[in-house]
C-alpha positions as CSV (number, residue, x, y, z in Angstrom):
1,M,-19.8,-10.8,26.5
2,A,-18.9,-13.8,23.3
3,A,-20.9,-11.1,20.7
4,A,-18.7,-8.3,22.0
5,A,-15.3,-10.0,21.5
6,A,-16.6,-11.2,18.2
7,A,-17.1,-8.0,17.2
8,S,-13.8,-6.6,17.6
9,V,-12.0,-9.6,16.1
10,G,-14.2,-8.5,12.7
11,I,-13.1,-4.9,13.4
12,A,-9.4,-6.1,14.3
13,V,-9.2,-8.0,10.6
14,K,-10.7,-5.4,8.9
15,T,-8.5,-3.0,9.6
16,L,-5.7,-4.7,9.3
17,F,-7.2,-5.6,5.6
18,I,-7.6,-1.9,4.5
19,V,-3.8,-0.9,6.1
20,L,-2.5,-4.1,3.4
21,F,-4.3,-2.6,1.0
22,I,-3.7,0.9,1.6
23,T,0.3,-0.5,1.9
24,M,-0.1,-2.0,-1.5
25,V,-1.8,0.9,-3.6
26,A,1.1,3.1,-2.1
27,S,3.9,0.8,-2.5
28,F,3.0,0.0,-6.1
29,A,2.8,3.7,-6.9
30,Y,5.7,4.9,-5.4
31,L,7.9,1.8,-7.4
32,L,5.6,2.8,-10.7
33,T,7.3,5.8,-10.7
34,I,11.1,5.3,-9.9
35,D,11.1,2.4,-12.2
36,G,8.2,3.8,-14.8
37,L,6.2,1.8,-16.8
38,G,9.1,-0.1,-19.2
39,S,9.9,-1.9,-16.0
40,C,5.7,-3.7,-16.5
41,F,7.7,-6.3,-18.2
42,N,11.0,-6.7,-15.8
43,L,10.7,-9.8,-14.0
44,N,13.2,-8.4,-11.4
45,A,11.9,-5.0,-11.3
46,R,11.1,-3.5,-7.8
47,W,7.2,-3.3,-8.0
48,M,7.2,-6.6,-9.4
49,V,9.2,-8.3,-6.4
50,A,6.9,-6.1,-4.7
51,G,3.6,-7.7,-6.2
52,V,4.9,-10.8,-5.1
53,T,6.0,-10.4,-1.3
54,D,2.2,-7.9,-0.9
55,F,1.2,-11.7,-2.8
56,T,2.7,-13.8,-0.2
57,I,1.8,-12.1,3.1
58,K,-2.3,-12.2,1.8
59,I,-2.4,-15.9,1.2
60,V,-0.8,-16.2,4.9
61,V,-3.4,-13.9,6.1
62,I,-6.1,-14.9,3.8
63,G,-4.2,-19.0,5.3
64,A,-4.8,-17.8,8.6
65,W,-8.2,-17.2,8.7
66,L,-9.3,-19.9,6.8
67,V,-7.5,-21.9,9.6
68,Y,-9.7,-20.3,11.9
69,K,-13.3,-20.6,10.4
70,E,-13.0,-24.3,9.0
71,S,-13.4,-26.8,11.3
72,N,-11.3,-29.3,9.0
73,L,-7.5,-28.4,8.6
74,M,-7.3,-30.2,5.3
75,V,-9.3,-27.2,3.5
76,P,-7.1,-24.8,4.6
77,V,-4.2,-26.4,4.2
78,A,-5.0,-27.8,0.5
79,L,-6.0,-24.0,-0.8
80,I,-3.5,-22.2,0.9
81,A,-0.8,-24.9,-0.5
82,S,-2.4,-24.7,-4.0
83,A,-2.3,-20.9,-3.7
84,F,1.3,-21.0,-3.5
85,L,1.8,-23.5,-6.0
86,L,0.0,-22.2,-8.8
87,G,1.6,-18.9,-7.8
88,R,5.5,-20.7,-7.9
89,C,4.5,-22.2,-11.6
90,G,3.1,-18.8,-13.1
91,W,6.1,-17.4,-12.1
92,H,8.8,-20.3,-13.1
93,I,6.7,-20.3,-16.8
94,R,7.0,-16.5,-16.7
95,N,10.3,-16.3,-15.9
96,Q,11.0,-18.8,-18.6
97,A,9.2,-17.3,-21.6
98,G,11.2,-14.2,-20.6
C-alpha cells in the first residue's frame, strides 16, 4: 500500500514539473513574439518578469521537495535561501549595470 502511495506522489510531482515546463515554454514564446527579440536586454520587459516569476515558482516547488526528502531541515533552508539571495544579487547587479 505504501509503494502505491509513493508511486502516485511521484507521478503527481512529475506531472507538476511537466505542466510547469509547458507553461514556461508557452509564456516565453508568447511574450517574445509580442515584445520581440529587441527586448532581451530590457529588464522591465514582460518576458523577463515572466522568467523571474517562473524561477520563483520553480524554487518554491524544488524547496518543497527538498524539505520533504531531507531529514535535516537546515540543508533545504540554506539551499533555498542561497538560491533566492544569489538570484536577487544578480538581478540588482544587472539593474545597476543597465
